[in-house]
N, C-alpha and C positions, 0 to 999 in steps of 0.2 A: 384443462392440461393434462395432458398427461406427457411431462419432463424428467431427462435420463439426463442427473449432471456427470459426469467426467472431470476426474480430477488424479492428479497426481500427487498428494500431501502426502506430509510425513507428520513424527510426531514434533519436531521441535518448534519449539513453544514462536521462538526468534521472525524465521520467517512471516509476513505480512499472511501472505493465502493462507496459511495452513490454521490462523484463526477468525479470516474472515468470511471463505469459500461456505465453514457450515452452516456460519451465523445470517447470511445470507440465502444460505438452501431451505436452513428451517423459517426462515418468515416466507419463504417464498412456497412452502409449504401451507401453509395456512390461505393458501387464498387455491392452490394449482396441490394435484395428482407428483407428487414429485419422489425419485427410485436418486440417487446416491454411488456411483459406481467409481473406489479409490482402485485406480489400474494400476497398483503396488501390487506384494503378498501377504503383507499382514493387517489388517483389523487397523483404525484406529482406533470402534467405537463406537457409540450418538453424540448428536449433537447432546444440546441444552433441554431439545426436547424428546424426539419421539422416534429421530428417522434414524436412522441405523446402516452406518458406512457399510456397505458393499464392496466387497473389494476379489483382485484374483484368483487367493483358492477356495472360492467357489465358486467364480466366473473367467476361467485362465480362456477362453476359446480366443476376449475382446472384441463378438461381436453384439450387437446389438440383440442383436435377433433370437439371441437365444439369451437372455431375460427373462423373466420369468413377465406371462400379461397382468397390466398387461401394456409392462417395457418392449417386451418382444415386436409393435410399433406404437413408441410413443407418436407422440402430434409434433415432436422436438426435442431435438439432443442440443446441449449445452459442456465445450470444451473451452475449460480453467485456465489457461496461461494459455500453449500455443510451443512451446520447442520439445517435445516429446515423442520418442519414437509409437512408443506403440498408442499412442493418437490417430493411427497415422493407417495404422491395417483396423479404428473403431471408424475410422471414416471413412474408408474405404466399401466399412460395410453402410456407410449408413448412404456414398451414395448407389450399390446395388441397388439400396432395395428401397431408398427414392426413399429414406429417411432423412427432414431438414436439420443440417444444424447452424448453430448459432460458435463464436471463437472470444472468448474473452482476453485480450494477449493479453493482459496491464503489465505499459512499455515496450512488450516484447517489440513489437514493428518499429518505436519512435528515433526516427535519426541517430539517441543514443544506444536507445539496444542492441539497436542494429551495429554499432560500433563494438563494441561486446560480443568477441568470438567472435570477429568482421569472417578473413578468414572460412569459418566451419561452416557459420549461418551465413555466407553469399556460395556454397559449393553445396548447403543443404536445399536452399533455398530454391536451385537448381533443380539442382533432384526431384525433392519428397515436394515442401512446406507449395511453397507457386501455389500447386494445385490445389492444396489443402485447404486456406486462404483462400484462395479465388472464387470455387466452389462453398463458399456457407452465404451463405440465405441473407448470414447478416455478422460485424461486425459489430464489440458492443468495447463503443471507449469507456472510459473511466470518469473522462475532465474533458472537455472544450482543448484543455494544453494538450496534454495524452495525445485529442482526433489531430489536429494540424502540425503536432511534429512527428506525425506517422502519414494521414494527405490521404488519398485519393487511393492509388496506385495498388490498394490493395487488394482492398474491396471495394464497388464506389456505395455498395453497402451500407449504410454505415449509422451509429447511435448514441447516444450516451446516456449512463448510465455508475453513480459514484456508486463507491465502498459502502457500506452506514456503521450503524453503532446504537448499541441501545443504549435506552435515561439510565444514568446515576444516581443512586443512596444520598452518596455524599461528591460534594465540590468545594469547588473554594470558596472561600471567606473571610478570608487573613491572609496579607502579607509581610511579608518579615521590613520590621522597618529598621533595621540595624543593615543588613546585608542585604547584595541580591545574588540569589544563585539562581543561573542558569542549568536544563537539565536535559541532553541528548539519553531516549535510547531504542537501541535500535539494533544491526547487523555490527561487525569492525572493520567496517568496503568502507576503509577511506579512500581512495575516486568514485567511487557511486550516492557514496555521502559526504560528501566533499569534506569531509574535519579537515585534511591537508589544507584546502580556502580560509577553513574555521580557523585552525591556530597560525595563521600564515597571517590572517585578521587580527586576532588578536597583542599576535606581538607587537603592530605595525601603534596600538594604544594601548597599551601593557601597562604606561603610568597614568589614564587615561580612568585605569579597571579596579584601582587600585588605591587612588582615587574615591569611587563612588565604594569602593568595601564589593566587588562582583568578583566570581564564583564559582570554576562550570563544572557539573560533571554526567564524566561518560559515561553510561554502562551498556554491556554490550560481550554480548561472544568474538573470537579473534576470531580472523582468517584468514589464513597462512602469513600466520604472524601477524598479524594487523596490528596488535598493541606494545610489540617488543615495534614497529615502525613508530605510531605513538606517542612510543616513550619521550621516542629520536627523534622525534617533529617538539615534542610540547619540553622540551630539552634547548636546545638548533635555535628556539623562541625566548628563552630562560622566563616560562611560564608552567616551572611546578610546583611556584602558592597561590597560584588561580586557578588549574588545572586536576587533576586528578582525574585515571580509570580505572573502573571498577567490573566486576563481573557484572554476568546477565543474572538483570534480575527479573519477575513475574508475579502475577495474578495478587496476589492483598500486599505482596508488599513493594511492584511496581508498582501502583495507584497510592503508597504513602506516603511515593516517594514525591511524582507529578503532585501531591498533594500540594507537599511538603516546598514545593519550588518557586520559581517566581516564572518563568517564560521556562515555554522550551521550543527546544533548537533543531534544526533542522538543513543540511545546507548544504540537500545535493546537488547532482553534476544531473540528474532525473527520477522517476519516480512514475509509477504504472497511480495509482490514487493512497499515496500514506498513510496506512491504519493507525501509525504508530502516532502522525500525526491530530487526524483523528479524534479519535482518544481525547489528546489530551489538551483539543476544545473539550470536551466534552463533561471532561472534568474545572472549566473556566479558562485553562492553563493560555492565555495569551504567547503567539508563539516567531520567534526573527525565526523567515524560510525565506529560499533563495524563491529565483521563478521553474526553473530546477523538480519544485517541487511540487507542484501543477499545479498550487491550489496563490498562486501571487491575486491572480487578479478577487481571492472570494476575500483574500484576506483583509487585501487591500481596504477592497468595498464594504467590506465590513466594519472595518477601525476596530481589529480583533488580533495584530500586530505588527509586525516591522518586516519591512519583504527587500530585499539588494538582487540587483541580476549576480551570475555564476561569476566572478568576479571575486576576487582579496582584500581590490578597493570596497567597494558598492559593500560588500559584509563588513569591512572595517566602519563608513559611514553609517549602516543599518543599523550598526553596534551602539555606536553616539549617540542616532537618534535616539536607543534606547536611553538610555540613563538620560537623556537629557527628559524623559517623559516617562521617569521612575516614581513621578508621583498618582500616573496616570492607569496603574496596573491596575485595580479597580476595575475603571467605568469601561479597561482592556478584554477584561474575564468577565463582564459584560456581555460583552461583544463576542469571547470567543462563543461564552454559548448556547449559544443565541442564535445563529453560527454553524453551532454541533446539530444541532436542533433542524436541518434542512438537509442530514444522515438520520435518520433514526429508518431502520430494516424493514420494520412491516409499512410504512406508507412507502418508501423503493421497491418493498416486493408490487401492491397495488400497481406503480404505473410502472413492471417489468410484465406485467401478469398482460397488459395490454398492450405496450410496445409489442410484446411475441406475439399477438393474435393480429394486428395490423402486418404485419409480418409475413404472417402464413398468407390472411385471409389473400395480399397479391399471385 
């Protein structure tokens, strides 16, 4: 197949799609003939393979039909994420030329995702985006939970293919013997990531955390003064000696921190399919997550960590369970590695190819 991927990515490493989407495109290029069209006016560069990122400085019209052959008449166009105005012009060109397209909304269509900037999305949906969504030949959700939280009202043609990860050369082999260290690595978006819920839960069981010598490190770039707000929440809960907020870390430094830690934390209110969590699992790091992280069924079914509802009481209960299970971390680590194998990029590319063909044949 000839496939055009339409993206609007930046160079910010902390945004999950900026890492996962190039890997997805690279993996698919091993099976299909692909073209990466990033509707920004700067070059992101190549992936780790040979896939070049073509941007609007090369092709400014936002028309698929102006791309080089054979991508001016591709078999399929895939839009990564949803709420970007340039996508509307690209999609209009697709509809006029009867070029089929798929949308990967990445949590944008979930109930929680619609609540974020609610009024703006409500108006935008009525005026523009409902038509964009309805005319897609399919919606690709990343998890079963994302699909359930989005429903069939947007487009009845939908399917599930998750984000992926590459296998790691170094994995977790030992755990701290005299302490427990949990780590969160991601955007310091207090509401979406549920960091307020997490800190309130820690405050409820502070004495137990101290007794078990359990500490937490939070890493990430701040958003609209979120770091100061986090520091205030830590102070309110008297957690200054237990929780430390740090700057963002990437690449080797990030891998080193994951390997040094004992478990990963993701108490999100909503996610698409969190790359940070999948990456932690691929290093063999068991994880404490909420249902909003969209992988609670997988974590529970694989015994790869601890799950909670999106509430302070439930998170503190999961923390207590974690403290009681501290002697089982190695077993849960092995289970985490096994779970991560489901998300191998090359395997997912083959699945994607087969599903895309089926959709086109319909």
